[in-house]
C-alpha positions in Angstrom: 100.7 437.4 189.4 98.2 439.4 187.4 97.3 438.7 183.8 98.9 442.1 183.1 102.1 441.6 184.6 102.2 438.0 183.6 101.4 438.6 179.9 104.6 441.2 179.9 106.8 438.9 181.5 106.4 436.2 179.2 106.8 438.2 176.2 110.2 439.6 177.3 111.1 435.6 177.4 112.8 434.3 174.3 110.5 433.2 171.3 108.5 430.4 171.8 106.6 427.4 169.8 103.3 428.1 168.4 102.0 425.3 171.1 103.4 427.0 173.9 102.5 430.2 172.8 98.6 429.3 172.6 98.6 427.1 176.4 100.1 430.9 178.1 97.1 433.2 175.7 94.8 430.8 176.9 95.7 430.7 180.5 96.2 434.9 180.3 92.8 435.0 178.4 91.1 433.0 181.0 92.4 435.2 184.1 91.4 438.1 181.9 87.8 436.8 181.1 87.2 436.0 184.9 88.0 439.7 185.8 85.3 441.1 183.0 88.2 442.6 181.2 86.6 441.4 178.0 88.9 443.0 175.3 92.1 441.9 176.4 90.2 437.9 176.7 89.3 438.3 172.7 92.4 439.5 171.8 94.1 436.0 173.5 91.8 433.7 172.4 91.7 435.4 168.9 95.6 434.6 169.1 94.6 431.2 170.2 92.8 430.5 167.3 95.8 432.0 164.9 98.1 430.1 166.2 96.4 426.6 166.7 93.6 427.1 163.9 95.6 424.7 161.4 97.1 422.0 164.4 94.6 418.9 164.7 96.4 418.2 167.8 95.6 421.2 169.2 91.8 421.1 167.7 90.2 421.2 171.6 92.2 424.1 172.2 90.5 425.8 169.3 87.0 424.8 170.2 87.7 426.1 174.3 88.6 429.3 172.5 85.9 430.1 170.3 83.6 428.8 173.0 85.3 431.8 175.2 84.7 434.3 172.3 81.3 433.8 172.0 81.1 434.9 175.4 82.8 437.7 175.1 81.1 438.8 171.7 78.0 438.2 174.0 79.7 440.7 176.5 80.3 443.3 174.1 77.4 443.2 172.8 77.8 442.3 169.2 74.5 440.2 169.6 74.8 438.8 165.8 77.9 438.1 165.2 77.9 436.3 168.6 74.6 434.0 167.7 76.1 433.3 164.4 79.4 432.3 165.8 77.1 429.8 168.4 74.9 428.4 165.7 78.5 427.5 163.6 80.1 426.3 166.4 77.3 423.8 167.8 76.6 422.5 164.4 80.7 421.5 164.6 80.6 420.4 167.8 77.5 417.8 167.4 79.2 416.4 164.3 82.6 415.7 166.1 80.2 413.6 168.2 76.9 412.9 169.6 78.2 412.1 173.4 77.8 414.9 176.0 80.5 417.5 175.7 81.9 419.8 178.2 82.0 422.5 175.2 79.1 422.4 174.0 77.8 422.4 177.2 79.4 425.7 178.0 78.3 426.9 174.5 74.9 426.9 175.2 75.6 428.5 178.5 77.0 431.0 176.5 74.3 431.4 174.3 71.4 431.5 176.8 73.2 434.8 178.6 73.3 436.1 175.4 69.6 435.2 174.5 68.7 436.2 178.2 70.4 439.8 177.3 68.5 440.1 174.0 64.9 439.3 175.8 64.6 436.3 174.3 64.2 435.2 177.7 62.4 431.1 176.5 64.8 430.3 174.1 67.5 431.6 176.8 65.9 429.0 179.4 66.1 426.5 176.8 69.7 426.8 176.4 70.4 427.2 180.1 68.0 423.8 180.6 70.4 422.0 178.2 73.6 422.7 179.4 72.5 421.9 183.1 71.5 417.9 181.7 74.9 418.0 180.0 76.9 418.9 182.4 75.1 416.9 185.0 75.5 413.9 182.4 79.6 414.8 183.3 79.7 415.8 187.0 81.7 412.3 187.5 84.2 414.4 185.6 84.2 417.7 186.9 81.7 417.7 189.9 82.1 421.4 189.8 80.9 422.2 186.6 76.9 421.4 187.8 77.3 424.6 190.0 78.2 427.0 187.1 75.3 425.7 185.0 72.6 425.8 187.8 73.9 429.5 188.7 73.3 430.8 184.4 70.0 429.0 184.5 69.1 430.8 187.7 70.3 433.9 185.9 67.9 433.2 183.1 64.7 433.2 185.3 66.5 436.3 186.8 66.5 438.5 183.5 63.0 437.0 182.9 61.9 438.5 185.9 60.7 435.0 187.6 62.6 436.2 190.7 60.9 433.0 193.1 62.2 430.2 190.6 65.8 432.2 190.0 66.2 432.3 194.0 65.2 428.5 194.6 68.1 427.7 191.5 70.5 429.9 192.9 70.4 428.9 196.0 70.6 425.3 195.0 74.4 426.5 193.1 75.3 427.8 196.8 74.0 424.3 198.5 76.0 422.0 195.8 79.0 424.4 196.5 78.9 423.9 200.1 78.3 420.0 199.6 81.5 420.1 197.5 83.3 421.8 199.6 85.8 423.9 197.7 87.4 426.9 198.5 85.4 430.2 197.8 85.9 431.8 194.4 85.2 434.3 192.0 82.1 432.0 190.6 81.3 431.8 193.5 81.2 435.4 194.3 79.2 435.7 190.5 76.3 433.4 192.2 76.1 435.3 195.6 76.1 438.5 193.8 73.2 437.3 191.4 70.8 435.8 194.4 71.1 439.0 196.3 70.0 441.2 192.7 67.1 438.6 193.1 66.4 439.1 197.3 66.5 443.0 196.4 63.8 442.5 193.6 62.0 440.0 196.4 62.5 442.6 198.9 64.7 440.6 201.0 66.9 443.4 202.0 69.2 441.6 205.3 70.2 438.4 203.4 70.7 440.3 200.0 73.1 442.9 201.7 74.9 440.0 203.6 75.4 438.0 200.2 76.3 441.4 198.3 79.1 442.2 201.0 80.3 438.4 200.9 80.6 438.6 197.4 81.9 442.2 197.2 84.5 441.1 199.7 85.4 438.3 197.4 86.1 439.8 194.2 88.1 442.6 196.1 90.4 440.1 197.4 90.7 437.6 193.9 89.9 440.4 191.4 91.2 443.7 192.9 89.2 446.8 194.2 89.7 448.3 191.1 88.1 445.1 188.7 84.7 444.9 187.0 83.2 442.3 189.1 84.0 444.4 192.1 82.8 447.5 190.9 79.6 445.6 190.2 79.1 444.3 193.5 80.0 448.0 194.9 77.0 449.3 192.2 74.5 446.7 193.8 75.6 447.7 197.5 74.6 451.1 196.6 71.3 449.8 195.0 70.6 448.6 198.1 71.3 451.3 200.4 68.9 453.5 198.1 66.3 451.4 199.0 66.6 451.3 202.4 66.6 455.6 202.1 70.3 455.7 203.1 71.3 458.1 200.2 74.6 459.8 201.3 75.5 455.6 202.2 74.7 454.7 198.6 76.5 458.2 196.4 79.9 456.9 197.0 79.4 453.7 196.6 77.7 454.5 193.0 80.0 456.7 192.0 82.7 454.2 192.4 81.1 451.9 190.7 80.6 454.2 187.8 84.1 455.4 187.8 85.7 451.6 187.4 83.4 450.9 184.7 84.5 453.5 183.0 88.6 452.7 183.6 88.0 448.8 182.9 85.3 448.7 180.0 85.1 450.4 176.7 82.2 453.6 177.0 79.6 451.7 175.0 79.6 448.7 176.9 76.1 447.3 178.9 78.1 447.9 182.5 78.7 451.4 182.0 75.0 451.9 180.4 73.8 450.3 184.0 76.3 452.2 186.1 75.0 455.6 184.8 71.8 454.7 185.2 71.8 453.3 189.2 73.5 456.7 189.9 71.4 458.7 188.0 68.3 457.0 189.7 69.6 458.0 193.2 70.5 461.5 191.8 66.7 462.0 191.0 65.9 461.0 194.5 68.2 463.9 196.0 66.4 466.0 193.5 69.6 466.7 191.5 67.7 466.3 188.6 70.2 468.5 186.0 73.0 465.8 186.6 70.6 462.9 186.3 68.6 463.9 183.0 72.2 464.0 181.7 73.6 460.3 182.6 70.3 458.9 181.7 70.6 460.4 178.4 74.1 458.9 178.1 72.7 455.4 179.5 69.9 455.6 176.7 72.2 456.4 173.8 74.5 453.7 175.0 71.6 451.1 175.0 70.4 452.2 171.8 73.6 451.6 170.1 73.6 448.1 171.5 70.4 446.8 171.6 67.7 448.8 168.9 64.8 450.7 170.3 62.5 447.6 171.2 64.2 446.1 173.9 63.1 446.5 177.8 66.4 447.7 178.8 65.7 450.5 176.8 62.0 451.2 177.1 63.2 451.3 180.7 65.7 454.1 180.0 63.1 455.7 178.0 60.8 455.8 180.9 63.5 456.6 183.7 64.8 459.9 181.7 61.3 460.8 181.0 60.8 460.3 184.9 63.8 462.7 185.4 62.2 465.5 183.0 59.6 465.4 184.6 60.6 466.2 187.9 62.7 468.7 186.5 59.8 470.2 185.0 60.2 469.6 181.2 56.5 468.4 181.2 56.8 468.2 177.0 59.6 466.1 176.7 59.1 464.0 179.6 55.5 463.1 178.1 56.8 462.1 174.7 59.1 460.0 176.0 56.7 458.3 179.0 54.0 457.9 176.4 56.9 456.2 174.4 57.8 454.0 176.6 54.2 453.1 177.9 53.8 451.6 173.6 56.8 449.8 173.9 55.9 447.9 177.2 52.7 447.1 176.4 54.2 444.9 173.6 56.8 443.1 175.6 55.8 440.0 178.2 57.1 439.9 181.6 57.1 443.9 181.9 53.6 444.5 183.7 55.7 446.3 186.6 57.5 448.3 184.3 54.4 449.4 182.4 52.8 450.1 185.9 55.9 452.4 187.1 56.0 454.1 183.7 51.9 454.9 184.3 52.1 456.2 187.6 54.9 458.5 185.8 52.6 459.6 183.2 50.4 460.6 185.7 52.3 462.6 187.5 52.9 464.9 183.6 48.7 464.9 183.8 48.6 466.3 187.2 50.4 469.1 186.0 48.3 469.7 182.7 45.3 469.3 185.2 44.1 466.4 183.4 42.7 464.9 186.8 40.8 462.4 185.3 42.9 461.0 182.9 45.4 460.8 185.4 43.1 459.4 188.1 42.5 456.6 185.7 46.0 456.0 184.4 46.9 455.8 188.5 44.1 453.1 188.7 45.3 451.3 185.9 48.9 451.3 187.1 47.6 449.9 190.2 45.4 446.7 188.6 48.6 445.5 187.0 50.4 445.6 189.7 47.9 443.4 191.4 47.4 441.0 188.4 51.2 441.0 187.7 52.9 437.3 187.3 56.0 438.8 189.8 54.3 440.3 192.6 56.1 443.4 194.0 54.6 444.4 197.2 56.8 447.5 196.8 56.0 448.9 193.3 52.5 448.2 194.6 52.7 450.5 197.8 54.4 453.0 195.6 51.6 453.1 193.2 48.9 453.1 195.4 50.9 455.9 197.5 50.8 457.7 194.1 47.0 457.8 193.5 46.3 458.7 197.4 48.1 461.7 196.9 46.4 462.7 194.0 42.3 461.4 195.6 43.8 464.1 198.2 44.5 466.8 195.6 40.7 466.6 194.7 39.5 466.4 197.6 38.6 462.8 198.1 40.0 462.6 201.8 38.0 459.1 203.0 38.9 457.6 200.1 43.0 458.4 200.1 42.5 457.5 203.8 41.3 453.6 202.7 44.3 453.4 200.1 46.6 455.1 202.4 46.2 452.2 205.1 46.7 449.8 202.8 50.1 451.3 202.3 51.3 451.5 205.5 50.6 447.8 206.1 52.6 447.2 202.8 55.2 449.2 203.7 55.8 447.9 207.2 55.8 444.4 205.2 58.4 445.3 202.6 60.7 447.2 204.2 60.1 446.7 208.1 58.3 448.4 210.8 59.7 451.7 211.8 62.0 451.9 208.6 62.2 455.0 206.5 59.7 454.2 203.9 57.0 452.9 206.5 57.3 455.9 208.4 56.5 458.3 205.3 53.5 456.4 204.8 52.5 456.7 208.7 53.1 460.5 208.2 51.2 460.5 204.8 48.4 459.4 206.6 48.2 461.6 209.1 48.1 464.2 206.9 45.0 462.7 205.1 43.3 462.2 208.6 44.0 466.2 208.7 42.6 467.4 205.6 39.8 465.2 206.5 39.6 467.4 209.5 40.1 464.3 212.0 42.7 466.5 214.3 42.7 463.7 216.7 43.6 460.6 214.3 46.1 462.8 212.5 47.9 464.1 215.7 48.2 460.4 216.8 49.8 459.2 213.3 51.8 462.1 213.0 53.4 461.5 216.4 53.9 458.2 215.9 55.8 458.3 212.6 58.2 461.4 213.9 58.9 459.2 216.9 60.0 456.4 213.9 61.8 459.2 212.0 64.5 460.7 214.7 65.3 457.0 215.3 66.1 455.9 211.9 66.8 459.4 209.9 69.6 462.0 210.2 68.4 465.0 212.3 68.1 467.3 209.2 66.2 465.3 206.6 63.6 467.1 205.1 61.2 464.4 205.4 61.3 465.2 209.5 60.8 468.7 208.7 57.9 467.8 206.6 55.9 465.4 209.9 56.9 468.2 211.9 55.2 470.9 209.5 51.7 468.6 209.6 52.2 467.9 213.5 51.6 471.6 213.8 48.9 472.3 211.4 47.1 469.3 213.1 48.0 470.9 216.4 46.9 474.4 215.0 43.4 472.6 213.7 42.7 471.4 217.5 43.6 474.9 218.7 46.7 474.5 220.4 48.7 477.1 218.6 51.4 477.5 221.1 52.2 473.6 221.1 52.8 474.2 217.6 55.2 476.6 217.8 57.8 474.2 218.7 57.3 472.3 215.6 57.3 475.1 213.2 60.5 476.4 214.8 61.5 472.9 214.2 60.7 472.0 210.7 61.7 476.0 209.8 65.2 475.0 211.4 65.7 472.0 209.2 64.5 473.6 205.8 66.6 476.6 206.2 69.6 474.6 206.5 68.8 472.1 203.7 66.9 473.9 201.3 67.2 477.1 202.0 65.1 480.7 202.6 64.3 481.2 199.2 62.8 477.7 198.8 59.1 477.1 198.2 58.5 475.0 201.0 60.8 476.7 203.3 58.4 479.8 202.7 55.1 478.0 203.0 56.3 476.9 206.6 57.4 480.6 207.6 54.5 482.2 206.7 52.2 479.5 208.7 54.5 480.0 211.3 54.3 483.8 211.2 50.6 483.5 210.8 50.2 481.5 214.4 52.7 484.0 215.5 50.2 486.7 214.6 47.6 485.2 216.0 49.0 484.7 219.4 49.7 488.2 219.5 53.2 488.2 218.6 53.1 490.4 215.9 56.9 491.7 216.7 58.0 488.3 215.9 56.2 487.2 213.1 57.2 490.6 211.4 60.9 489.7 212.0 60.5 486.1 210.6 58.6 487.5 207.3 61.6 490.1 207.0 64.2 487.2 207.2 62.5 485.0 204.4 61.1 488.0 202.3 57.6 487.0 202.5 55.0 489.7 201.7 51.4 489.6 201.7 52.0 488.8 198.0 54.4 486.3 198.1 52.7 484.6 201.0 48.9 484.3 198.9 51.6 483.2 195.8 
């Protein structure tokens, strides 16, 4: 039975002596802890200490309970209290015996997790390494204990953004489990989940998806469909769909992940803030800016409450809110936030890729202010940071290059733009796969660059290739298909083939009319170009009818 039911059932029996109640409380607390229900676990372990604290025969149980309480305090983001409790308990444990003990190893693992959350990467790695050494010396007593210690070290590498070492270490934990031959459990589900997150960072998306799906199945079966760990795996799977451009598939997963976190955890909890931020990321990509900004603000408020201002997670939250506000059009507040995030990230080790992302976002603000020289300089700095980063991120580098290429095109430096986009196409094919949505979009952008450089044949070749790829992997009414159709129509017109362009203008406008409406700027632009082409071909009545449908006058067309 679940711990809630068990908790209620044993209370209905007769009064229990303190030793028996402490034993039951420890069992229930451990179950709640494995399900991520920290506050319920805390109440049970505190009761264990209360019942057994003065009984010398129960000293071992009290030490286990206090070690678990350190973990819980860290999970609830009571970091100062958790670290103080860990320091006190470590002194007691070392005074009892100089020999290695499971309690000391567990305590060091718990403290490593807290220090990693606080961004103290080296101290976290030191604790995790020491815990692993202790567990290995005790492996003959409990062969399974080594697996958790190896996994904890892998998670600390991941928190430190050392994803290559994290991958190696987490794979070692899985191999140890396979050699041991025990049943799959929540601990192994956690390792698979963590490794999936690392592989996502390393752009190994196929294996990452398989691992997180396995973790989700285990967590759903063992912990239940509305358990905290299940919600975390739903969120990670949603992130993977986002990375692959499958926004419609990601939305219900990310919404459910947030709903579970809000159901089962205090609102001011790290997991709640993370779930809000993940959903906000998707909403921003779907251009639902008002809702994205609302979630980013709440996530930032929670994180400031938990970590203070000077913390990598807070810097990332400030940057994300600034980016969403920029896209929403609130330029003044966006610039203040982005410059603050840059200020914070410049002082934080391991934040090179995050700094580059924020610099690129600030470049978009400078573009809207017409400060092109400063924008180009900031974009070049972002690219160089990406290239020099100790933790290479080819996806991020491709994004920075694509942003820079767009700016070069805007200022008329088309040959430079083409050179940059050729690298973007290569990177996105490598990272996301040949023919993936992001690779296809890069090919489309390259075709557009050739068009601006007055190389119509090269433009049309790339745009037709992009359109072929997009029609295989995107929904028929995806706006990216409309954009490539519009560009292909323009290329045909530039090659004096206006009759052939009509099919492309019409197909692009059909998508935009459905997805964006007849008043959207993109719809109006395509309708105007389509009407102009019709008029050039002597089809005045068709052109007038189209302009009437979209409310286009010469004044609005010029605007």
